[in-house]
N, C-alpha and C positions, 0 to 999 in steps of 0.2 A: 108783247107783241100788238101791235097796231089791229087797232077794229077793222079797217082797207081790207088789210092784207090778206083779208083772208079769200075773196073771187080773184084775187092774183092767185094765191095759194094751188086753188080748188081747181084754177085752170089749167096749172099743170101735171095733177091727180096726187097735189099732195090734201091730207084731211087734218087739217092744223086741230090740234088738241090742248085745248092751254088745263094747265092741274088745278084742282080746285085750289080757291082763295085765294092762288099765284098773283093777282093784279089787286089785291086789298088796298093794299099801301099805295097805290097809284091811282086808286078814286075805279075802280074798273070793277063790279063782283062779277061773280060768278054768270049771273041773270042776264047782266048787259052783255055778256059776251055769248050766250046761248043765243039772246034774242037779234043776236048778229050772225048768226049762222055757226057759230065754234061749236066743238063737244069739247065738255071738258068733263074730267079722269082726277082720280086719284095719283096721285105719286107712284106709288107703284106700278098700277096698272099702266103709266108712260112708261115707267123707266122698263117694266119686263116683255109690254108688246109695239112700242113704236122702232122701225126703222132708223130715223133719226133724231134724236135727242136736242134738242138749243137749248143749254142753263146758262146765262149769265155768270151766277157764281158756281166753280165745281163743286160736283157733285162728292157727297160723303166717299172714303172707300166702301165701307157699309153697302154701299146702296152700288156699288158699281158692280159688283157681284151681280145683282137686282137686273143687268141689263139683256137685252134678247143679245144672245151670238152675234158677234158681225152688225152690230148696230153702227149706227156714224153718231159718233158723240162729241161737238160742237160748243166750248167752252171757251176760258180764260185762264189758260195755264201760266201763263208768264215764265216758260222755258228760259228765257235769257238773265230772268233776276236768280231761276231755280231748273240747273240743268238737271239736279237726281230726279224733276216729274217725267222725262222722256221715259226714262229705265222703268221709274215706277207705271206710269198709265200705259205700257207693254206689256205688263201683266196681268191685263186684264182682257177678254174678248172681243172688244168694243175697236174701232177704228176712230181714232183723234182727230180731232182739228182745231187747233186752237185759233180762235177769233183776232187774239194781238197777234199774229204772228202773218196774217193777212196783208198785202199793204192794201194804203189808203191814203188819200195827201184832200189836204183843206185845196176847195174851188172857192169858198166864197157863202153870201148867206143871200138868202133870200124870204121877205115878208117874218125875220127873225127869226127861221130854220135857219143851222148851220149846214150845209152841203158840205159832203165829201166823197168822193171818188173810191168805189170799192164792196168789196161784196159784204160789208159791217154793215153798208147804208138797209140793207131792205129791211132789217128786226126793227 
């Protein structure tokens, strides 16, 4: 998650928490997130306590059972490529949203950034 998004999210009443070490491969240390007002927590704490979980890669089945009941779980499931995933995800006590199923379209580019219209842009 981009560091600049914290103010926007907190203004909406959302308290963003980043998994320990989640930004390391992108050059964002836990310390940098904390300096910019984010909280960091263990994966287990995030899964068991969060009302909304956003994960780029789908969470493993063993961890799905750790999620808070009725949490909103947002990830990329690719249901058009794997129809079984819908029934499989329905067996867990969470509400799933597949990012790759949210419509978006290319608008253009500004200063080297690719601009899309759709909910997938805010992360």
